[in-house]
All heavy atoms as a GROMACS GRO file, in nm:
protein
  404
    1MET      N    1  -0.233  -1.461  -1.965
    1MET     CA    2  -0.157  -1.378  -2.055
    1MET      C    3  -0.017  -1.434  -2.075
    1MET      O    4   0.076  -1.360  -2.097
    1MET     CB    5  -0.153  -1.235  -2.006
    1MET     CG    6  -0.288  -1.168  -2.011
    1MET     SD    7  -0.293  -0.986  -2.007
    1MET     CE    8  -0.148  -0.934  -2.089
    2GLY      N    9  -0.004  -1.560  -2.065
    2GLY     CA   10   0.125  -1.622  -2.094
    2GLY      C   11   0.235  -1.583  -2.000
    2GLY      O   12   0.352  -1.586  -2.036
    3GLY      N   13   0.201  -1.544  -1.876
    3GLY     CA   14   0.302  -1.508  -1.778
    3GLY      C   15   0.363  -1.371  -1.797
    3GLY      O   16   0.457  -1.335  -1.727
    4LEU      N   17   0.311  -1.294  -1.892
    4LEU     CA   18   0.364  -1.159  -1.914
    4LEU      C   19   0.314  -1.063  -1.807
    4LEU      O   20   0.203  -1.074  -1.759
    4LEU     CB   21   0.319  -1.107  -2.052
    4LEU     CG   22   0.365  -1.188  -2.172
    4LEU    CD1   23   0.302  -1.132  -2.300
    4LEU    CD2   24   0.517  -1.186  -2.182
    5LYS      N   25   0.400  -0.970  -1.768
    5LYS     CA   26   0.362  -0.870  -1.670
    5LYS      C   27   0.285  -0.757  -1.739
    5LYS      O   28   0.316  -0.719  -1.852
    5LYS     CB   29   0.485  -0.813  -1.600
    5LYS     CG   30   0.554  -0.915  -1.512
    5LYS     CD   31   0.668  -0.852  -1.438
    5LYS     CE   32   0.731  -0.955  -1.346
    5LYS     NZ   33   0.834  -0.896  -1.260
    6ILE      N   34   0.186  -0.704  -1.669
    6ILE     CA   35   0.109  -0.592  -1.720
    6ILE      C   36   0.181  -0.464  -1.680
    6ILE      O   37   0.213  -0.446  -1.562
    6ILE     CB   38  -0.034  -0.592  -1.662
    6ILE    CG1   39  -0.105  -0.719  -1.704
    6ILE    CG2   40  -0.110  -0.469  -1.708
    6ILE    CD1   41  -0.239  -0.738  -1.636
    7PRO      N   42   0.209  -0.374  -1.776
    7PRO     CA   43   0.281  -0.251  -1.741
    7PRO      C   44   0.193  -0.158  -1.657
    7PRO      O   45   0.073  -0.147  -1.679
    7PRO     CB   46   0.311  -0.187  -1.876
    7PRO     CG   47   0.210  -0.244  -1.969
    7PRO     CD   48   0.178  -0.381  -1.918
    8ILE      N   49   0.256  -0.095  -1.558
    8ILE     CA   50   0.189   0.005  -1.475
    8ILE      C   51   0.260   0.137  -1.501
    8ILE      O   52   0.381   0.147  -1.488
    8ILE     CB   53   0.196  -0.031  -1.325
    8ILE    CG1   54   0.120  -0.161  -1.301
    8ILE    CG2   55   0.139   0.082  -1.241
    8ILE    CD1   56   0.126  -0.209  -1.158
    9TYR      N   57   0.182   0.237  -1.541
    9TYR     CA   58   0.240   0.366  -1.575
    9TYR      C   59   0.224   0.462  -1.458
    9TYR      O   60   0.124   0.459  -1.388
    9TYR     CB   61   0.170   0.422  -1.699
    9TYR     CG   62   0.183   0.329  -1.817
    9TYR    CD1   63   0.079   0.244  -1.851
    9TYR    CD2   64   0.300   0.324  -1.890
    9TYR    CE1   65   0.092   0.156  -1.958
    9TYR    CE2   66   0.315   0.236  -1.997
    9TYR     CZ   67   0.210   0.153  -2.030
    9TYR     OH   68   0.223   0.067  -2.135
   10GLY      N   69   0.323   0.545  -1.437
   10GLY     CA   70   0.320   0.639  -1.326
   10GLY      C   71   0.322   0.562  -1.194
   10GLY      O   72   0.394   0.467  -1.176
   11THR      N   73   0.235   0.603  -1.101
   11THR     CA   74   0.230   0.539  -0.970
   11THR      C   75   0.128   0.426  -0.965
   11THR      O   76   0.116   0.357  -0.865
   11THR     CB   77   0.191   0.641  -0.861
   11THR    OG1   78   0.060   0.690  -0.890
   11THR    CG2   79   0.290   0.757  -0.856
   12GLY      N   80   0.050   0.410  -1.074
   12GLY     CA   81  -0.053   0.307  -1.076
   12GLY      C   82  -0.179   0.347  -1.001
   12GLY      O   83  -0.268   0.267  -0.979
   13GLN      N   84  -0.189   0.473  -0.962
   13GLN     CA   85  -0.303   0.521  -0.885
   13GLN      C   86  -0.406   0.594  -0.971
   13GLN      O   87  -0.494   0.660  -0.919
   13GLN     CB   88  -0.254   0.614  -0.772
   13GLN     CG   89  -0.166   0.543  -0.672
   13GLN     CD   90  -0.239   0.430  -0.603
   13GLN    OE1   91  -0.349   0.448  -0.552
   13GLN    NE2   92  -0.180   0.312  -0.603
   14ASN      N   93  -0.394   0.583  -1.104
   14ASN     CA   94  -0.491   0.648  -1.193
   14ASN      C   95  -0.631   0.596  -1.163
   14ASN      O   96  -0.650   0.479  -1.131
   14ASN     CB   97  -0.458   0.618  -1.337
   14ASN     CG   98  -0.319   0.664  -1.376
   14ASN    OD1   99  -0.238   0.690  -1.290
   14ASN    ND2  100  -0.294   0.674  -1.503
   15VAL      N  101  -0.730   0.683  -1.176
   15VAL     CA  102  -0.868   0.644  -1.154
   15VAL      C  103  -0.936   0.634  -1.289
   15VAL      O  104  -0.923   0.724  -1.373
   15VAL     CB  105  -0.942   0.747  -1.065
   15VAL    CG1  106  -1.088   0.713  -1.053
   15VAL    CG2  107  -0.876   0.752  -0.928
   16ARG      N  108  -1.007   0.526  -1.310
   16ARG     CA  109  -1.079   0.505  -1.436
   16ARG      C  110  -1.228   0.500  -1.410
   16ARG      O  111  -1.273   0.446  -1.311
   16ARG     CB  112  -1.037   0.371  -1.500
   16ARG     CG  113  -0.889   0.362  -1.529
   16ARG     CD  114  -0.856   0.439  -1.656
   16ARG     NE  115  -0.722   0.412  -1.697
   16ARG     CZ  116  -0.622   0.500  -1.690
   16ARG    NH1  117  -0.645   0.618  -1.641
   16ARG    NH2  118  -0.503   0.470  -1.732
   17ASP      N  119  -1.303   0.558  -1.502
   17ASP     CA  120  -1.448   0.546  -1.501
   17ASP      C  121  -1.487   0.451  -1.612
   17ASP      O  122  -1.445   0.468  -1.726
   17ASP     CB  123  -1.515   0.682  -1.528
   17ASP     CG  124  -1.511   0.775  -1.411
   17ASP    OD1  125  -1.490   0.728  -1.298
   17ASP    OD2  126  -1.529   0.895  -1.431
   18TRP      N  127  -1.565   0.351  -1.578
   18TRP     CA  128  -1.612   0.256  -1.678
   18TRP      C  129  -1.760   0.281  -1.698
   18TRP      O  130  -1.839   0.277  -1.604
   18TRP     CB  131  -1.586   0.112  -1.632
   18TRP     CG  132  -1.440   0.088  -1.607
   18TRP    CD1  133  -1.378   0.088  -1.487
   18TRP    CD2  134  -1.339   0.067  -1.705
   18TRP    NE1  135  -1.243   0.067  -1.502
   18TRP    CE2  136  -1.217   0.053  -1.636
   18TRP    CE3  137  -1.339   0.059  -1.844
   18TRP    CZ2  138  -1.096   0.030  -1.702
   18TRP    CZ3  139  -1.220   0.036  -1.908
   18TRP    CH2  140  -1.100   0.022  -1.838
   19LEU      N  141  -1.798   0.310  -1.821
   19LEU     CA  142  -1.936   0.346  -1.852
   19LEU      C  143  -1.982   0.264  -1.971
   19LEU      O  144  -1.915   0.262  -2.075
   19LEU     CB  145  -1.942   0.496  -1.884
   19LEU     CG  146  -2.078   0.560  -1.899
   19LEU    CD1  147  -2.154   0.554  -1.768
   19LEU    CD2  148  -2.063   0.706  -1.943
   20TYR      N  149  -2.094   0.197  -1.957
   20TYR     CA  150  -2.150   0.121  -2.067
   20TYR      C  151  -2.199   0.215  -2.176
   20TYR      O  152  -2.248   0.324  -2.147
   20TYR     CB  153  -2.266   0.033  -2.020
   20TYR     CG  154  -2.222  -0.085  -1.938
   20TYR    CD1  155  -2.232  -0.083  -1.800
   20TYR    CD2  156  -2.169  -0.198  -1.999
   20TYR    CE1  157  -2.192  -0.192  -1.724
   20TYR    CE2  158  -2.128  -0.308  -1.925
   20TYR     CZ  159  -2.140  -0.304  -1.788
   20TYR     OH  160  -2.100  -0.411  -1.713
   21VAL      N  161  -2.189   0.173  -2.301
   21VAL     CA  162  -2.231   0.256  -2.413
   21VAL      C  163  -2.378   0.295  -2.400
   21VAL      O  164  -2.414   0.410  -2.420
   21VAL     CB  165  -2.205   0.183  -2.547
   21VAL    CG1  166  -2.267   0.259  -2.664
   21VAL    CG2  167  -2.056   0.164  -2.569
   22GLU      N  168  -2.464   0.199  -2.364
   22GLU     CA  169  -2.606   0.229  -2.349
   22GLU      C  170  -2.630   0.337  -2.243
   22GLU      O  171  -2.714   0.425  -2.262
   22GLU     CB  172  -2.685   0.104  -2.313
   22GLU     CG  173  -2.707   0.012  -2.431
   22GLU     CD  174  -2.797  -0.105  -2.395
   22GLU    OE1  175  -2.871  -0.097  -2.295
   22GLU    OE2  176  -2.793  -0.205  -2.468
   23ASP      N  177  -2.556   0.331  -2.133
   23ASP     CA  178  -2.570   0.432  -2.028
   23ASP      C  179  -2.526   0.569  -2.079
   23ASP      O  180  -2.587   0.671  -2.048
   23ASP     CB  181  -2.489   0.394  -1.905
   23ASP     CG  182  -2.542   0.270  -1.836
   23ASP    OD1  183  -2.661   0.238  -1.855
   23ASP    OD2  184  -2.466   0.205  -1.763
   24HIS      N  185  -2.418   0.570  -2.156
   24HIS     CA  186  -2.367   0.696  -2.210
   24HIS      C  187  -2.469   0.756  -2.307
   24HIS      O  188  -2.498   0.876  -2.303
   24HIS     CB  189  -2.234   0.672  -2.280
   24HIS     CG  190  -2.159   0.796  -2.311
   24HIS    ND1  191  -2.041   0.797  -2.378
   24HIS    CD2  192  -2.185   0.927  -2.283
   24HIS    CE1  193  -1.997   0.920  -2.392
   24HIS    NE2  194  -2.083   1.001  -2.334
   25VAL      N  195  -2.527   0.673  -2.393
   25VAL     CA  196  -2.627   0.720  -2.488
   25VAL      C  197  -2.749   0.774  -2.414
   25VAL      O  198  -2.804   0.878  -2.452
   25VAL     CB  199  -2.667   0.607  -2.586
   25VAL    CG1  200  -2.785   0.646  -2.671
   25VAL    CG2  201  -2.548   0.571  -2.674
   26ARG      N  202  -2.792   0.707  -2.308
   26ARG     CA  203  -2.906   0.757  -2.229
   26ARG      C  204  -2.875   0.893  -2.168
   26ARG      O  205  -2.962   0.980  -2.160
   26ARG     CB  206  -2.942   0.656  -2.120
   26ARG     CG  207  -3.016   0.537  -2.175
   26ARG     CD  208  -3.065   0.448  -2.061
   26ARG     NE  209  -3.119   0.327  -2.116
   26ARG     CZ  210  -3.080   0.204  -2.082
   26ARG    NH1  211  -2.987   0.188  -1.990
   26ARG    NH2  212  -3.134   0.098  -2.138
   27ALA      N  213  -2.752   0.910  -2.122
   27ALA     CA  214  -2.714   1.038  -2.064
   27ALA      C  215  -2.716   1.149  -2.169
   27ALA      O  216  -2.766   1.259  -2.144
   27ALA     CB  217  -2.575   1.028  -2.000
   28ILE      N  218  -2.664   1.119  -2.287
   28ILE     CA  219  -2.666   1.218  -2.396
   28ILE      C  220  -2.810   1.251  -2.434
   28ILE      O  221  -2.845   1.368  -2.454
   28ILE     CB  222  -2.586   1.166  -2.518
   28ILE    CG1  223  -2.438   1.159  -2.483
   28ILE    CG2  224  -2.609   1.255  -2.640
   28ILE    CD1  225  -2.353   1.088  -2.587
   29GLU      N  226  -2.893   1.149  -2.443
   29GLU     CA  227  -3.033   1.169  -2.476
   29GLU      C  228  -3.102   1.257  -2.371
   29GLU      O  229  -3.178   1.349  -2.405
   29GLU     CB  230  -3.105   1.034  -2.486
   29GLU     CG  231  -3.250   1.045  -2.524
   29GLU     CD  232  -3.318   0.911  -2.533
   29GLU    OE1  233  -3.297   0.827  -2.442
   29GLU    OE2  234  -3.390   0.889  -2.632
   30ALA      N  235  -3.075   1.233  -2.244
   30ALA     CA  236  -3.134   1.313  -2.137
   30ALA      C  237  -3.092   1.460  -2.148
   30ALA      O  238  -3.173   1.550  -2.130
   30ALA     CB  239  -3.095   1.257  -2.000
   31VAL      N  240  -2.967   1.484  -2.180
   31VAL     CA  241  -2.919   1.621  -2.196
   31VAL      C  242  -2.988   1.687  -2.316
   31VAL      O  243  -3.032   1.802  -2.307
   31VAL     CB  244  -2.765   1.624  -2.214
   31VAL    CG1  245  -2.718   1.760  -2.261
   31VAL    CG2  246  -2.696   1.584  -2.085
   32LEU      N  247  -2.999   1.614  -2.426
   32LEU     CA  248  -3.062   1.671  -2.545
   32LEU      C  249  -3.210   1.703  -2.521
   32LEU      O  250  -3.261   1.804  -2.568
   32LEU     CB  251  -3.049   1.574  -2.664
   32LEU     CG  252  -2.908   1.560  -2.721
   32LEU    CD1  253  -2.905   1.450  -2.826
   32LEU    CD2  254  -2.858   1.690  -2.779
   33LEU      N  255  -3.280   1.615  -2.448
   33LEU     CA  256  -3.423   1.632  -2.428
   33LEU      C  257  -3.458   1.725  -2.313
   33LEU      O  258  -3.558   1.797  -2.318
   33LEU     CB  259  -3.489   1.496  -2.406
   33LEU     CG  260  -3.484   1.399  -2.524
   33LEU    CD1  261  -3.544   1.265  -2.484
   33LEU    CD2  262  -3.554   1.457  -2.645
   34ARG      N  263  -3.375   1.724  -2.206
   34ARG     CA  264  -3.412   1.798  -2.086
   34ARG      C  265  -3.310   1.902  -2.042
   34ARG      O  266  -3.334   1.977  -1.949
   34ARG     CB  267  -3.437   1.700  -1.971
   34ARG     CG  268  -3.554   1.606  -1.998
   34ARG     CD  269  -3.587   1.522  -1.878
   34ARG     NE  270  -3.484   1.427  -1.842
   34ARG     CZ  271  -3.477   1.302  -1.888
   34ARG    NH1  272  -3.565   1.257  -1.971
   34ARG    NH2  273  -3.382   1.221  -1.846
   35GLY      N  274  -3.194   1.904  -2.104
   35GLY     CA  275  -3.089   1.995  -2.062
   35GLY      C  276  -3.113   2.137  -2.108
   35GLY      O  277  -3.182   2.161  -2.208
   36GLY      N  278  -3.059   2.231  -2.034
   36GLY     CA  279  -3.070   2.371  -2.071
   36GLY      C  280  -2.957   2.409  -2.165
   36GLY      O  281  -2.857   2.340  -2.176
   37SER      N  282  -2.975   2.520  -2.232
   37SER     CA  283  -2.873   2.566  -2.324
   37SER      C  284  -2.843   2.712  -2.292
   37SER      O  285  -2.936   2.792  -2.280
   37SER     CB  286  -2.921   2.552  -2.467
   37SER     OG  287  -2.822   2.597  -2.556
   38PRO      N  288  -2.721   2.756  -2.281
   38PRO     CA  289  -2.604   2.670  -2.282
   38PRO      C  290  -2.589   2.596  -2.149
   38PRO      O  291  -2.643   2.638  -2.047
   38PRO     CB  292  -2.488   2.768  -2.301
   38PRO     CG  293  -2.537   2.895  -2.238
   38PRO     CD  294  -2.687   2.896  -2.260
   39GLY      N  295  -2.516   2.489  -2.152
   39GLY     CA  296  -2.497   2.412  -2.030
   39GLY      C  297  -2.376   2.322  -2.041
   39GLY      O  298  -2.327   2.295  -2.149
   40ARG      N  299  -2.330   2.276  -1.927
   40ARG     CA  300  -2.219   2.181  -1.920
   40ARG      C  301  -2.268   2.061  -1.842
   40ARG      O  302  -2.331   2.076  -1.737
   40ARG     CB  303  -2.097   2.241  -1.850
   40ARG     CG  304  -2.034   2.351  -1.927
   40ARG     CD  305  -1.911   2.400  -1.854
   40ARG     NE  306  -1.856   2.514  -1.926
   40ARG     CZ  307  -1.758   2.588  -1.883
   40ARG    NH1  308  -1.703   2.562  -1.766
   40ARG    NH2  309  -1.713   2.688  -1.954
   41TYR      N  310  -2.236   1.944  -1.889
   41TYR     CA  311  -2.286   1.822  -1.827
   41TYR      C  312  -2.173   1.721  -1.816
   41TYR      O  313  -2.089   1.710  -1.903
   41TYR     CB  314  -2.400   1.763  -1.910
   41TYR     CG  315  -2.511   1.863  -1.930
   41TYR    CD1  316  -2.512   1.948  -2.039
   41TYR    CD2  317  -2.612   1.875  -1.836
   41TYR    CE1  318  -2.612   2.042  -2.055
   41TYR    CE2  319  -2.713   1.968  -1.850
   41TYR     CZ  320  -2.711   2.052  -1.961
   41TYR     OH  321  -2.811   2.145  -1.975
   42THR      N  322  -2.173   1.649  -1.707
   42THR     CA  323  -2.074   1.545  -1.684
   42THR      C  324  -2.148   1.414  -1.661
   42THR      O  325  -2.244   1.409  -1.585
   42THR     CB  326  -1.989   1.576  -1.559
   42THR    OG1  327  -1.926   1.703  -1.579
   42THR    CG2  328  -1.884   1.470  -1.536
   43THR      N  329  -2.102   1.311  -1.728
   43THR     CA  330  -2.160   1.178  -1.704
   43THR      C  331  -2.050   1.088  -1.652
   43THR      O  332  -1.939   1.086  -1.704
   43THR     CB  333  -2.219   1.118  -1.833
   43THR    OG1  334  -2.116   1.107  -1.930
   43THR    CG2  335  -2.331   1.204  -1.887
   44SER      N  336  -2.080   1.016  -1.548
   44SER     CA  337  -1.984   0.920  -1.494
   44SER      C  338  -2.061   0.818  -1.412
   44SER      O  339  -2.169   0.846  -1.361
   44SER     CB  340  -1.878   0.989  -1.409
   44SER     OG  341  -1.937   1.047  -1.295
   45PRO      N  342  -2.005   0.701  -1.398
   45PRO     CA  343  -2.071   0.597  -1.319
   45PRO      C  344  -2.058   0.628  -1.170
   45PRO      O  345  -1.974   0.709  -1.129
   45PRO     CB  346  -1.994   0.470  -1.355
   45PRO     CG  347  -1.860   0.519  -1.395
   45PRO     CD  348  -1.882   0.653  -1.457
   46PRO      N  349  -2.141   0.562  -1.088
   46PRO     CA  350  -2.136   0.588  -0.943
   46PRO      C  351  -2.009   0.535  -0.876
   46PRO      O  352  -1.971   0.584  -0.771
   46PRO     CB  353  -2.260   0.517  -0.890
   46PRO     CG  354  -2.293   0.414  -0.992
   46PRO     CD  355  -2.246   0.470  -1.124
   47ALA      N  356  -1.942   0.437  -0.935
   47ALA     CA  357  -1.823   0.378  -0.872
   47ALA      C  358  -1.702   0.398  -0.962
   47ALA      O  359  -1.707   0.369  -1.080
   47ALA     CB  360  -1.845   0.230  -0.845
   48ARG      N  361  -1.594   0.446  -0.905
   48ARG     CA  362  -1.468   0.461  -0.978
   48ARG      C  363  -1.374   0.351  -0.932
   48ARG      O  364  -1.377   0.310  -0.818
   48ARG     CB  365  -1.407   0.597  -0.954
   48ARG     CG  366  -1.490   0.707  -1.013
   48ARG     CD  367  -1.426   0.839  -0.989
   48ARG     NE  368  -1.502   0.942  -1.061
   48ARG     CZ  369  -1.461   1.065  -1.076
   48ARG    NH1  370  -1.348   1.102  -1.022
   48ARG    NH2  371  -1.533   1.150  -1.141
   49ARG      N  372  -1.286   0.310  -1.021
   49ARG     CA  373  -1.191   0.205  -0.988
   49ARG      C  374  -1.049   0.250  -1.019
   49ARG      O  375  -1.025   0.321  -1.113
   49ARG     CB  376  -1.223   0.079  -1.068
   49ARG     CG  377  -1.361   0.025  -1.036
   49ARG     CD  378  -1.386  -0.103  -1.111
   49ARG     NE  379  -1.524  -0.143  -1.091
   49ARG     CZ  380  -1.562  -0.240  -1.011
   49ARG    NH1  381  -1.472  -0.308  -0.943
   49ARG    NH2  382  -1.688  -0.270  -0.998
   50ARG      N  383  -0.960   0.206  -0.936
   50ARG     CA  384  -0.818   0.234  -0.959
   50ARG      C  385  -0.771   0.165  -1.085
   50ARG      O  386  -0.823   0.062  -1.123
   50ARG     CB  387  -0.733   0.188  -0.840
   50ARG     CG  388  -0.760   0.267  -0.715
   50ARG     CD  389  -0.666   0.385  -0.710
   50ARG     NE  390  -0.701   0.467  -0.595
   50ARG     CZ  391  -0.701   0.598  -0.599
   50ARG    NH1  392  -0.666   0.662  -0.706
   50ARG    NH2  393  -0.732   0.666  -0.492
   51GLY      N  394  -0.669   0.222  -1.149
   51GLY     CA  395  -0.618   0.169  -1.274
   51GLY      C  396  -0.548   0.035  -1.261
   51GLY      O  397  -0.518  -0.031  -1.359
   52THR      N  398  -0.516  -0.007  -1.139
   52THR     CA  399  -0.446  -0.135  -1.123
   52THR      C  400  -0.532  -0.235  -1.052
   52THR      O  401  -0.624  -0.203  -0.984
   52THR     CB  402  -0.315  -0.116  -1.043
   52THR    OG1  403  -0.346  -0.054  -0.919
   52THR    CG2  404  -0.218  -0.034  -1.123
   0.00000   0.00000   0.00000
């Protein structure tokens, strides 16, 4: 990156979830086909990573 520093916001301890589009679509499909109504659903990957 040409020696530029990457900015860190806050304390740098933010947690990010990285989810592939295909995985997200599969999760939505599963909710549409097998989920109850009304319902609340959360999709997230098994591993979370710190923002830095």
